[in-house]
C-alpha positions as CSV (number, residue, x, y, z in Angstrom):
1,M,41.7,105.0,61.6
2,H,44.8,103.0,62.4
3,A,47.4,101.2,60.4
4,M,45.8,98.2,58.8
5,S,48.8,95.9,59.5
6,A,51.2,95.0,62.2
7,K,52.7,98.0,64.0
8,P,56.3,99.0,63.0
9,K,59.0,97.0,64.7
10,R,60.4,99.8,66.8
11,A,60.0,101.2,70.3
12,P,57.5,104.0,70.4
13,D,59.8,106.4,72.2
14,T,62.2,106.4,69.2
15,A,59.6,108.2,67.1
16,P,61.1,111.5,65.8
17,Q,59.5,114.6,67.4
18,T,57.5,116.7,65.1
19,D,58.6,120.3,64.7
20,W,55.1,121.8,64.8
21,K,56.3,125.3,64.5
22,R,58.1,124.4,61.3
23,V,54.9,122.7,60.0
24,V,52.9,125.9,60.8
25,D,55.4,128.1,59.0
26,L,55.4,125.9,55.9
27,I,51.7,125.4,55.6
28,H,51.2,129.2,56.0
29,C,53.7,129.7,53.2
30,S,52.0,127.1,51.0
31,R,48.5,128.7,51.6
32,A,49.9,132.2,50.9
33,M,51.5,131.0,47.6
34,D,48.2,129.5,46.5
35,A,46.3,132.6,47.4
36,L,48.7,135.0,45.7
37,E,48.7,133.0,42.5
38,E,44.9,132.7,42.4
39,R,44.2,136.4,43.2
40,E,47.0,138.1,41.3
41,L,49.5,136.0,39.3
42,V,47.0,133.8,37.3
43,P,44.6,136.6,36.6
44,G,47.6,138.8,35.6
45,K,48.8,136.0,33.3
46,K,52.1,135.7,35.1
47,V,51.3,132.1,36.0
48,L,49.7,130.0,33.3
49,Y,49.3,126.7,35.1
50,Q,48.2,126.6,38.8
51,F,47.3,123.7,41.0
52,S,46.3,124.5,44.6
53,A,47.6,122.2,47.3
54,R,45.0,123.3,49.9
55,G,43.9,120.3,51.9
56,H,46.9,118.2,50.8
57,D,49.4,120.6,52.3
58,M,49.7,119.7,56.0
59,A,50.3,116.0,55.5
60,Q,52.8,116.6,52.7
61,V,54.8,118.9,55.0
62,L,54.8,116.3,57.8
63,L,56.1,113.7,55.3
64,G,58.8,116.0,53.9
65,L,60.2,116.8,57.3
66,H,61.0,113.1,57.7
67,L,63.1,113.0,54.5
68,T,66.4,113.9,56.2
69,H,68.8,111.3,54.9
70,P,71.2,112.8,52.3
71,K,70.5,109.8,49.9
72,D,66.7,110.0,50.3
73,A,64.8,110.9,47.2
74,M,61.1,111.6,46.4
75,C,59.2,112.0,43.3
76,G,55.8,113.7,43.3
77,Y,53.1,115.1,41.0
78,Y,51.6,118.5,40.2
79,R,50.1,119.0,43.7
80,S,53.3,118.4,45.6
81,R,54.7,121.9,46.2
82,P,54.3,121.7,50.0
83,I,56.7,118.8,50.3
84,L,59.2,120.7,48.1
85,L,59.1,123.6,50.5
86,S,59.8,121.2,53.4
87,L,62.8,119.9,51.5
88,G,64.2,123.4,51.3
89,V,63.2,124.7,47.9
90,A,63.4,128.5,47.9
91,L,60.1,130.4,47.7
92,E,61.7,132.5,44.9
93,D,62.5,129.4,42.9
94,A,59.0,127.9,43.4
95,L,57.3,131.1,42.4
96,G,59.7,131.9,39.6
97,S,59.3,128.5,38.1
98,A,55.5,129.0,38.2
99,M,56.1,132.2,36.3
100,G,58.3,130.4,33.8
101,R,61.2,132.7,34.5
102,A,65.0,132.1,34.2
103,G,66.4,129.7,36.8
104,G,64.2,127.6,39.0
105,Y,63.3,124.1,38.1
106,S,63.6,124.4,34.3
107,D,64.7,127.9,33.2
108,G,61.2,128.4,31.9
109,R,61.2,125.3,29.7
110,D,58.6,123.4,31.5
111,I,55.4,124.0,33.4
112,G,56.1,125.5,36.9
113,V,54.4,122.6,38.7
114,V,56.6,120.0,36.9
115,F,59.5,120.2,39.4
116,N,62.9,118.8,40.2
117,Y,65.3,119.6,43.0
118,P,68.9,118.4,43.1
119,N,69.9,118.6,46.7
120,A,73.5,117.9,47.7
121,N,72.7,118.5,51.4
122,G,69.5,116.4,51.8
123,A,66.7,114.6,50.0
124,S,66.4,115.3,46.3
125,A,63.2,115.7,44.4
126,L,63.6,113.5,41.3
127,P,62.4,115.1,38.0
128,M,58.7,114.9,38.0
129,C,56.9,113.9,34.7
130,G,53.9,115.5,33.3
131,G,52.0,112.2,32.8
132,V,49.9,110.9,35.7
133,G,51.5,107.7,37.2
134,A,54.8,108.2,35.5
135,Q,56.5,108.9,38.8
136,Y,56.2,105.4,40.3
137,T,58.6,103.2,38.4
138,P,61.5,105.7,38.4
139,T,61.2,105.9,42.2
140,A,61.2,102.1,42.4
141,G,64.3,102.1,40.3
142,Y,65.9,104.6,42.6
143,A,65.0,102.4,45.6
144,Q,66.5,99.4,43.9
145,A,69.7,101.5,43.3
146,I,69.8,102.2,47.0
147,E,70.0,98.5,47.7
148,Y,72.6,98.0,44.9
149,H,74.8,100.8,46.3
150,K,74.7,99.1,49.7
151,S,74.9,95.4,48.8
152,V,77.0,95.4,45.7
153,L,79.1,98.6,45.9
154,G,79.4,98.5,49.7
155,E,78.5,102.2,50.1
156,R,77.5,102.7,53.6
157,A,76.3,106.2,52.9
158,Y,73.1,104.6,51.5
159,D,72.3,102.8,54.7
160,G,68.8,103.8,55.8
161,A,68.0,105.8,52.7
162,V,64.5,105.6,51.2
163,G,62.6,106.3,48.0
164,V,59.3,108.0,48.4
165,V,56.7,108.5,45.7
166,L,53.6,110.7,45.9
167,G,50.4,110.2,44.0
168,G,46.8,111.0,44.0
169,D,44.3,108.2,44.2
170,A,43.5,108.5,40.5
171,S,47.1,107.5,39.7
172,V,46.8,104.1,41.3
173,A,44.8,103.0,38.2
174,T,47.9,103.4,36.0
175,N,50.3,100.8,34.7
176,G,53.2,102.6,36.4
177,F,51.7,102.2,39.9
178,W,51.2,98.4,39.5
179,A,54.6,97.9,37.9
180,A,56.3,99.7,40.7
181,L,54.3,97.9,43.3
182,T,55.4,94.6,41.8
183,M,59.0,95.7,41.8
184,A,59.0,97.0,45.3
185,T,57.3,94.0,46.9
186,T,59.1,91.2,45.0
187,L,62.5,92.9,45.6
188,K,61.7,94.1,49.2
189,L,62.7,97.7,48.2
190,P,63.0,100.6,50.6
191,M,60.1,102.4,49.0
192,L,57.2,104.3,50.4
193,F,54.0,104.7,48.3
194,Y,52.3,107.8,49.6
195,I,48.7,108.1,48.3
196,E,46.8,111.3,48.8
197,D,43.1,110.3,48.3
198,N,40.9,113.3,47.7
199,G,38.1,111.2,46.2
200,Y,38.4,112.6,42.6
201,G,40.5,112.3,39.5
202,I,39.8,115.8,38.2
203,S,36.0,115.2,37.9
204,T,35.9,111.4,38.0
205,P,34.8,110.1,41.4
206,G,37.0,107.5,43.0
207,W,34.4,104.7,42.8
208,L,34.9,104.6,39.0
209,Q,38.6,103.6,39.3
210,T,39.2,102.2,42.8
211,P,36.8,99.5,43.9
212,G,35.5,100.5,47.3
213,C,37.2,103.9,47.0
214,N,40.2,102.7,49.2
215,I,43.3,101.4,47.6
216,A,44.8,100.6,51.1
217,K,42.0,98.2,51.9
218,N,42.3,96.6,48.5
219,L,46.0,96.0,49.0
220,A,45.6,94.7,52.6
221,S,46.5,91.2,51.5
222,F,49.2,92.2,49.0
223,Q,52.3,90.1,50.0
224,G,55.4,92.0,51.2
225,L,53.6,95.4,51.6
226,E,53.0,97.1,54.9
227,I,49.8,99.2,54.8
228,Y,48.9,102.3,56.7
229,D,45.6,104.2,56.3
230,G,44.2,107.2,58.0
231,D,43.0,110.8,58.0
232,G,45.5,113.3,56.5
233,T,43.7,116.2,58.0
234,D,44.1,115.1,61.6
235,P,47.5,116.5,62.7
236,G,48.2,113.9,65.4
237,Q,47.0,110.9,63.5
238,A,48.8,112.0,60.2
239,A,52.0,112.7,62.0
240,Q,52.0,109.3,63.7
241,L,51.1,107.3,60.6
242,I,53.8,109.1,58.6
243,A,56.4,108.5,61.3
244,D,55.5,104.8,61.5
245,A,55.5,104.3,57.7
246,V,58.8,106.1,57.1
247,A,60.4,104.2,60.1
248,H,59.2,100.9,58.7
249,V,60.8,101.5,55.3
250,R,63.9,103.2,56.7
251,G,64.4,100.3,59.1
252,G,64.9,97.8,56.2
253,L,61.6,96.1,56.7
254,G,60.4,96.4,53.1
255,P,58.1,98.7,51.2
256,A,55.0,100.4,52.7
257,L,51.9,102.1,51.3
258,L,50.4,105.0,53.2
259,R,47.0,106.2,52.2
260,L,45.8,109.4,53.7
261,A,42.3,110.8,53.0
262,V,42.5,114.5,52.3
263,P,40.1,117.1,50.8
264,R,40.8,118.9,47.6
265,L,39.6,122.4,48.6
266,Q,40.0,124.0,45.2
267,G,39.4,122.7,41.7
268,H,41.8,120.3,40.0
269,S,43.5,123.4,38.5
270,F,42.7,127.1,38.6
271,Q,40.4,126.8,35.6
272,D,38.3,124.0,37.2
273,T,35.1,125.4,38.7
274,Q,34.1,122.0,40.3
275,A,30.6,122.3,38.8
276,Y,30.5,118.5,38.8
277,K,30.5,118.5,42.7
278,P,27.3,118.9,44.7
279,K,27.4,121.9,47.1
280,D,27.1,119.7,50.1
281,A,30.1,117.7,49.0
282,I,32.1,120.9,48.7
283,D,30.9,122.1,52.1
284,A,31.9,118.7,53.6
285,E,35.4,119.1,52.1
286,W,35.9,122.5,53.6
287,A,34.7,121.2,57.0
288,R,37.7,118.9,56.8
289,D,40.3,121.6,56.1
290,P,43.4,120.6,58.0
291,L,44.4,124.2,58.7
292,P,41.9,124.9,61.5
293,K,42.7,121.4,62.8
294,L,46.4,122.2,62.9
295,K,45.6,125.5,64.7
296,A,43.6,123.6,67.3
297,H,46.4,121.1,67.7
298,V,49.1,123.7,68.4
299,V,47.2,126.6,70.0
300,P,47.5,127.1,72.9
301,S,49.5,124.0,73.7
302,L,52.6,124.9,71.6
303,M,52.0,128.6,70.7
304,S,49.7,131.4,71.5
305,E,47.0,132.8,69.2
306,Q,49.2,135.8,68.7
307,E,52.1,133.6,67.7
308,W,49.9,131.8,65.2
309,D,48.7,135.1,63.7
310,M,52.3,136.4,63.6
311,A,53.5,133.2,61.9
312,Q,50.8,133.6,59.3
313,A,51.6,137.3,58.7
314,K,55.3,136.6,58.4
315,A,54.7,133.8,55.9
316,E,52.5,136.0,53.8
317,E,55.1,138.7,53.8
318,R,57.9,136.3,52.9
319,V,55.8,135.0,50.0
320,R,55.0,138.6,48.9
321,R,58.7,139.5,48.8
322,A,59.6,136.2,47.1
323,A,57.0,136.9,44.4
324,Q,58.4,140.4,43.8
325,A,61.9,138.9,43.6
326,A,60.7,136.2,41.2
327,D,58.9,138.8,39.1
328,Q,62.2,140.6,38.6
329,R,63.8,137.5,37.1
330,P,64.0,137.7,33.3
331,V,62.8,135.3,30.8
332,S,65.7,133.1,29.9
333,E,67.5,133.9,26.6
334,P,65.4,132.3,23.8
335,S,68.5,131.5,21.7
336,Q,69.6,129.1,24.5
337,V,66.5,127.0,24.5
338,T,68.1,124.5,22.1
339,R,70.9,123.7,24.7
340,F,71.0,120.5,26.7
341,V,69.0,118.2,24.5
342,F,72.2,116.1,24.8
343,S,75.2,116.4,27.2
344,E,77.6,119.2,26.5
345,D,81.3,119.3,27.2
346,G,82.1,121.3,30.3
347,A,78.5,121.4,31.5
348,L,77.9,118.3,33.7
349,Q,74.4,117.8,35.0
350,D,73.9,118.3,38.8
351,E,72.6,114.8,39.4
352,G,72.3,111.5,37.5
353,G,74.6,109.4,35.3
354,L,78.0,107.8,35.7
355,W,80.0,110.9,35.2
356,N,78.6,112.5,38.4
357,T,80.2,109.7,40.4
358,G,83.7,110.6,39.4
359,Y,83.7,108.0,36.6
360,A,86.1,108.9,33.8
361,P,85.8,106.8,30.6
362,P,89.0,104.8,30.0
363,P,91.0,105.7,26.8
364,T,89.5,104.4,23.6
365,S,90.4,104.2,20.0
366,D,88.2,104.1,16.9
367,Q,90.9,101.9,15.2
368,P,90.0,98.2,15.5
369,K,92.7,95.7,16.7
370,P,91.2,92.5,15.4
371,E,91.5,89.5,17.7
372,G,91.0,85.9,16.6
373,A,88.4,84.5,14.3
374,R,85.3,86.2,12.9
375,I,82.4,86.3,15.4
376,N,78.8,87.0,15.0
377,M,77.0,90.0,16.4
378,I,75.5,88.0,19.2
379,T,79.0,87.1,20.5
380,A,80.3,90.6,19.9
381,I,77.6,92.2,21.9
382,R,77.9,89.6,24.7
383,R,81.6,90.1,24.9
384,T,81.3,93.8,25.1
385,L,78.7,93.6,27.8
386,D,80.9,91.1,29.7
387,H,83.9,93.4,29.5
388,E,82.0,96.5,30.6
389,L,80.4,94.6,33.5
390,A,83.9,93.5,34.5
391,V,85.6,96.9,34.4
392,N,82.7,99.0,35.7
393,P,80.8,97.8,38.8
394,R,78.0,100.4,38.1
395,V,76.8,98.6,34.9
396,L,73.7,96.5,35.3
397,V,72.0,94.3,32.6
398,F,68.4,93.4,33.0
399,G,65.1,92.7,31.3
400,E,62.7,89.8,30.6
401,D,64.5,86.5,30.4
402,V,68.1,87.9,30.3
403,G,69.2,85.9,33.3
404,P,69.5,82.1,33.3
405,K,67.9,81.8,29.8
406,G,70.4,84.4,28.4
407,G,67.8,86.4,26.5
408,V,65.4,85.2,23.8
409,H,68.2,85.8,21.3
410,G,71.0,84.3,23.5
411,V,72.9,87.6,23.7
412,T,73.2,87.6,27.5
413,L,73.9,83.9,27.9
414,G,76.3,83.2,30.8
415,L,76.5,86.8,32.0
416,Q,74.4,86.2,35.1
417,E,76.4,83.1,36.1
418,K,79.6,85.1,35.7
419,H,78.6,88.5,37.2
420,G,75.9,87.5,39.7
421,E,72.1,88.0,40.0
422,A,72.5,91.5,41.4
423,R,74.1,92.7,38.2
424,V,72.4,90.6,35.5
425,F,68.8,89.9,36.4
426,D,65.3,89.1,35.1
427,T,62.4,91.5,35.5
428,S,58.7,91.2,35.7
429,L,56.8,91.5,32.4
430,S,56.4,95.2,32.3
431,E,58.2,97.3,29.7
432,E,57.2,100.5,31.5
433,G,58.7,99.0,34.7
434,I,61.9,98.0,32.9
435,I,62.5,101.5,31.4
436,G,61.2,103.4,34.5
437,R,63.4,101.3,36.7
438,A,66.4,102.2,34.5
439,V,65.6,105.9,34.8
440,G,65.7,105.7,38.6
441,M,68.9,103.7,38.6
442,A,70.5,106.2,36.3
443,L,69.5,109.0,38.5
444,A,71.3,107.2,41.3
445,G,74.6,107.1,39.4
446,L,74.4,103.7,37.8
447,M,74.6,102.6,34.2
448,P,71.5,100.6,33.5
449,V,71.4,98.4,30.3
450,P,67.7,97.4,30.0
451,E,66.6,95.1,27.3
452,I,63.3,95.2,25.5
453,Q,62.8,91.9,23.8
454,F,61.3,93.2,20.5
455,R,60.7,96.6,19.1
456,K,56.9,96.3,19.3
457,Y,57.2,95.5,23.0
458,A,58.6,99.0,23.6
459,D,55.2,100.6,23.0
460,P,54.0,100.4,26.7
461,A,57.3,102.0,27.7
462,C,57.1,105.0,25.4
463,E,56.0,107.4,28.1
464,Q,59.1,106.5,30.1
465,I,61.3,106.6,27.0
466,N,60.1,110.1,26.1
467,D,60.3,111.4,29.6
468,C,63.9,110.1,29.9
469,G,65.0,111.7,26.7
470,T,63.6,115.1,27.6
471,M,64.9,115.0,31.2
472,R,68.2,116.9,30.6
473,W,66.5,119.6,28.5
474,R,63.4,120.1,30.7
475,T,65.5,120.4,33.8
476,A,67.9,122.8,32.2
477,N,70.8,120.3,32.8
478,R,70.0,119.7,36.5
479,F,69.2,116.0,35.9
480,A,70.0,113.4,33.3
481,A,69.4,109.6,33.1
482,P,72.0,108.1,30.7
483,M,71.4,104.4,29.9
484,A,71.8,102.0,27.0
485,V,68.5,100.4,26.0
486,R,69.1,97.2,23.9
487,M,66.3,96.3,21.6
488,P,66.1,93.7,18.8
489,V,64.4,95.0,15.7
490,G,63.5,93.9,12.2
491,F,62.8,90.7,10.3
492,F,64.4,87.2,10.8
493,K,63.6,84.3,8.5
494,C,60.0,85.4,8.6
495,G,58.1,88.5,9.7
496,D,55.0,89.4,11.6
497,P,53.4,92.6,13.1
498,W,54.6,91.9,16.6
499,H,58.3,90.9,16.4
500,S,59.6,92.3,13.2
501,Q,59.0,96.0,13.4
502,T,61.8,98.5,13.0
503,N,60.2,102.0,13.3
504,E,63.5,103.6,14.3
505,V,62.1,107.0,13.4
506,Q,60.0,107.1,16.6
507,F,63.1,107.1,18.7
508,V,64.9,109.6,16.4
509,H,61.8,111.8,16.9
510,S,62.1,111.6,20.7
511,P,64.5,114.4,21.7
512,G,67.4,113.4,23.8
513,W,67.9,109.9,22.6
514,R,70.9,108.8,20.6
515,V,70.0,106.0,18.2
516,A,72.5,103.3,17.0
517,C,71.8,100.7,14.3
518,P,74.9,98.6,13.8
519,S,75.0,96.3,10.7
520,N,78.0,94.2,11.7
521,A,79.8,92.8,14.8
522,E,82.6,95.3,14.8
523,D,80.4,98.3,14.7
524,A,78.1,96.8,17.3
525,V,81.1,96.6,19.7
526,G,82.2,100.1,19.0
527,L,78.8,101.7,19.3
528,L,77.8,99.8,22.4
529,R,81.0,100.6,24.2
530,T,80.5,104.3,23.5
531,A,76.9,104.0,24.8
532,L,78.0,102.2,28.0
533,R,80.6,104.9,28.8
534,G,78.6,107.9,27.7
535,N,76.5,110.6,29.3
536,D,73.3,110.3,27.3
537,P,70.5,107.8,26.9
538,V,71.1,105.5,23.9
539,M,68.7,103.3,22.0
540,F,70.9,100.4,20.7
541,L,68.9,98.6,18.0
542,E,70.2,95.0,17.3
543,H,68.8,93.8,14.0
544,R,67.6,90.2,14.4
545,N,68.6,89.1,10.9
546,M,72.2,90.4,11.4
547,L,72.7,88.8,14.8
548,D,74.1,85.6,13.2
549,A,74.4,86.7,9.6
550,A,77.6,85.6,7.9
551,S,78.0,89.0,6.3
552,A,77.9,90.7,9.7
553,R,80.7,88.6,11.2
554,R,84.0,90.4,12.1
555,P,87.0,89.7,14.4
556,Y,86.5,91.2,17.8
557,P,88.0,94.7,17.5
558,G,89.5,94.9,21.1
559,D,88.4,96.0,24.5
560,D,89.4,99.6,23.8
561,F,87.5,100.0,20.5
562,A,84.8,102.6,20.6
563,L,83.1,104.5,17.8
564,P,81.8,108.0,17.8
565,F,78.1,108.5,17.1
566,G,77.3,110.4,13.9
567,A,80.1,109.0,11.7
568,A,79.0,106.9,8.7
569,R,81.0,104.0,7.4
570,R,81.8,103.8,3.7
571,V,81.0,100.3,2.8
572,R,82.3,100.6,-0.8
573,A,83.4,103.6,-2.9
574,G,81.9,104.5,-6.2
575,G,81.3,107.5,-8.4
576,D,78.0,106.7,-10.0
577,I,75.4,106.9,-7.2
578,T,75.3,107.5,-3.4
579,V,73.4,104.9,-1.4
580,A,72.5,105.8,2.2
581,T,71.3,102.9,4.3
582,W,71.7,101.1,7.6
583,G,70.9,97.8,9.4
584,A,70.0,94.8,7.4
585,M,69.7,96.7,4.2
586,V,73.5,97.2,4.1
587,E,74.3,93.7,2.8
588,R,71.4,93.9,0.4
589,C,72.7,97.2,-1.1
590,E,76.1,95.6,-1.5
591,A,74.6,92.6,-3.3
592,A,72.5,95.0,-5.4
593,A,75.6,97.0,-6.5
594,D,77.2,93.9,-7.7
595,Q,74.1,92.9,-9.7
596,A,73.6,96.4,-11.1
597,G,77.2,96.8,-12.2
598,V,77.4,100.5,-11.2
599,G,79.9,102.3,-9.1
600,A,77.8,102.7,-5.9
601,D,79.1,104.8,-3.0
602,I,77.4,102.9,-0.2
603,L,77.3,104.6,3.2
604,D,76.2,102.7,6.3
605,L,74.9,105.5,8.6
606,R,75.4,103.3,11.7
607,T,73.6,105.9,13.9
608,L,70.5,107.8,13.1
609,A,70.6,110.3,16.0
610,P,72.9,111.9,15.2
611,W,73.3,111.0,11.5
612,D,76.2,111.8,9.3
613,S,74.6,114.3,6.9
614,A,78.0,115.7,6.0
615,A,79.2,112.4,4.6
616,V,76.0,111.9,2.6
617,L,76.0,115.4,1.2
618,A,79.7,115.1,0.3
619,S,79.1,111.9,-1.5
620,V,76.0,113.3,-3.4
621,R,78.1,116.2,-4.5
622,R,80.5,113.7,-6.1
623,T,78.0,111.2,-7.6
624,H,75.1,113.6,-8.3
625,R,72.6,110.9,-7.4
626,C,71.1,109.6,-4.2
627,L,69.2,106.5,-3.3
628,I,68.0,105.8,0.3
629,V,67.2,102.3,1.3
630,H,65.6,101.2,4.6
631,E,63.4,98.5,6.0
632,D,60.9,100.7,7.8
633,I,57.8,101.8,6.0
634,G,58.2,104.6,3.5
635,T,55.8,107.2,4.7
636,A,57.5,109.4,7.3
637,G,60.3,106.9,7.6
638,F,63.8,108.2,8.4
639,G,64.6,108.1,4.7
640,A,62.3,111.1,4.2
641,E,64.5,113.2,6.5
642,I,67.6,112.2,4.5
643,A,65.8,113.0,1.2
644,A,64.7,116.4,2.6
645,V,68.2,117.4,3.7
646,V,69.7,116.3,0.3
647,A,67.1,118.2,-1.6
648,D,67.5,121.3,0.6
649,Q,71.3,121.4,0.6
650,A,72.5,119.6,-2.6
651,F,69.6,120.3,-5.0
652,L,71.9,121.9,-7.6
653,D,74.3,119.0,-7.5
654,L,71.7,116.4,-8.4
655,D,71.3,114.9,-11.9
656,A,68.4,112.7,-10.9
657,P,65.6,112.8,-8.4
658,V,66.3,111.7,-4.8
659,A,64.8,108.2,-4.5
660,R,63.8,106.0,-1.7
661,L,63.2,102.3,-1.4
662,A,61.4,101.1,1.7
663,M,58.6,98.8,2.9
664,P,55.1,99.7,1.7
665,D,52.9,101.1,4.5
666,I,52.0,97.8,6.0
667,P,53.1,95.8,9.0
668,S,55.7,93.1,8.3
669,P,53.9,90.1,6.8
670,H,54.5,86.7,8.4
671,H,55.0,84.2,5.5
672,P,58.6,84.5,4.1
673,E,57.4,84.9,0.6
674,L,55.0,87.8,1.6
675,M,57.7,89.3,3.8
676,E,60.4,89.2,1.0
677,W,57.9,90.8,-1.4
678,A,57.5,93.7,1.0
679,L,61.1,94.2,1.9
680,P,63.5,96.0,-0.5
681,S,65.2,93.2,-2.3
682,A,68.7,93.2,-3.9
683,E,67.0,92.9,-7.3
684,R,64.7,95.9,-6.7
685,I,67.6,98.0,-5.3
686,A,69.8,97.1,-8.3
687,A,67.0,98.1,-10.7
688,K,66.6,101.4,-8.9
689,M,70.3,102.0,-9.0
690,Q,70.4,101.5,-12.8
691,E,67.3,103.6,-13.3
692,L,68.9,106.6,-11.5
693,V,72.3,106.2,-13.2
694,R,70.5,106.2,-16.6
695,F,68.3,109.2,-15.7
């Protein structure tokens, strides 16, 4: 088959020559690794997860040999080891990672097929995710970052760079694929979608998920996308199609999709017996094995039969020695497995984030220098974003409706007009696309500030959120994707199940995320600035009811004001009872203390990951009572964590039970009267304070 669209706009004689001897060497290595794992390492329980690349291997190697630009990046999936070998991953690392040993992709923290490869001398392999289809939107974000580096930052080192994403045909049914396709085509990104179609998604045949069993044909009329389609087992055809597709994208002509039909010559994984496939189907797949076809292509035209056999023997010996070396690697020190959930001083990740670019945060102070009249949180956040956009050209603000409209809450109003569409821009309606794009941008050294319009809308993005948070840990500090996600939460005038959720605990329960919940304009400035200059992903939760609340207004604290995470603010001092709270409940707890007539020591936690347990425990040891108030539902809300810590570490200091006030276990009701009944009110909080003081 031929490309299904116009031929690439280049002269044929400029096509790079294929190093077939290198292809032969790498495919022999890949086959030898598969065989060794299947015959010895998996049965010997030295490898616990194994996915053979047989049938996919030749075309992957051909593709990998085209990724020669130092700023190229690819992101693959669990059957992508051959392309890793072509990028230069050491056999010992590939096998040692499969064994879960120290070093390698993850220091034994992640499955050996979930790879990454920071490569200072060539194309990097972006951190793969364990979820099918999760690789697409981060690659699109990286491709957008290539354009940003060129057009906004003027970095010529990115000229000609491309982002390449690999996926099986089953993955084209995922949200991530379609979100990335929308991004790549509407923005004309330098991105290649490389689809390896083996006809199955584990046991599910392609006709159940791709109409007509050919995604390339289905996308033939997709605007802004160059389509290539052919046989991934035919050496000459595959080499030409890959060369043409890469040349198209590298030449600045927009994104392309290359579908190559390949056989999956083993089961989905080692445990898969393929009993669901008829014998004639399996026989037909083996008849399409690219290895004999490769041999026919190069013998005797480029090498003799003896040279072929010698290349195979040498590859098998190299793999055998590499396996022995990998087997000598120890298991990493178990006590170190808690490291690198967050960034650590003196241990910068290899790739990703502002700090790898030479960025050094300007000096800051946690002492406010009030300027002018009191402003609301909307203005405070907007002014902080405006300043950081002005002083740091790597900051980008984006999301649904953040551009000309200025956001559905008006926070970004005027920022696009001032800083330009390349830096403050609208996105398509895909939360997975928004966060996945941010991941890729962060990996390319930018500071993305994505907005999710309401807390409930983050649900489709949770896979990308979780993967981003675990990235530093699961790559053993090789990669990180710092960003600041802005997200309005909570009630406002009324409630409802779709716009008024808080559910902060879900993000606290996602390792690697810092979570900020400011209750006033000053704290919003300080916490947001820390997030925008930091080296970790941050979930910045903007409470809707506090955005314009009079109680939350403060003078702007200055362009140098930044607050550390994990430091609570004492709202008022008292000796009768400790009250731990955050967000919109802070002002209600203050009003309740006035009504109750008790000496309440009210602590606004300000951040929940980390949270200031030391301040809460110190206060409880003075007051001997503890009340926790939050808007989220009570069961498994974050207040339960605070109560558990207080009970565990200050039990003997308590003169009353630890108490919580929260929403009942229901979504937020819509009518204001129903909503106010469900929320902790100042009256109920005051009554609880008095009850605990009298206990």
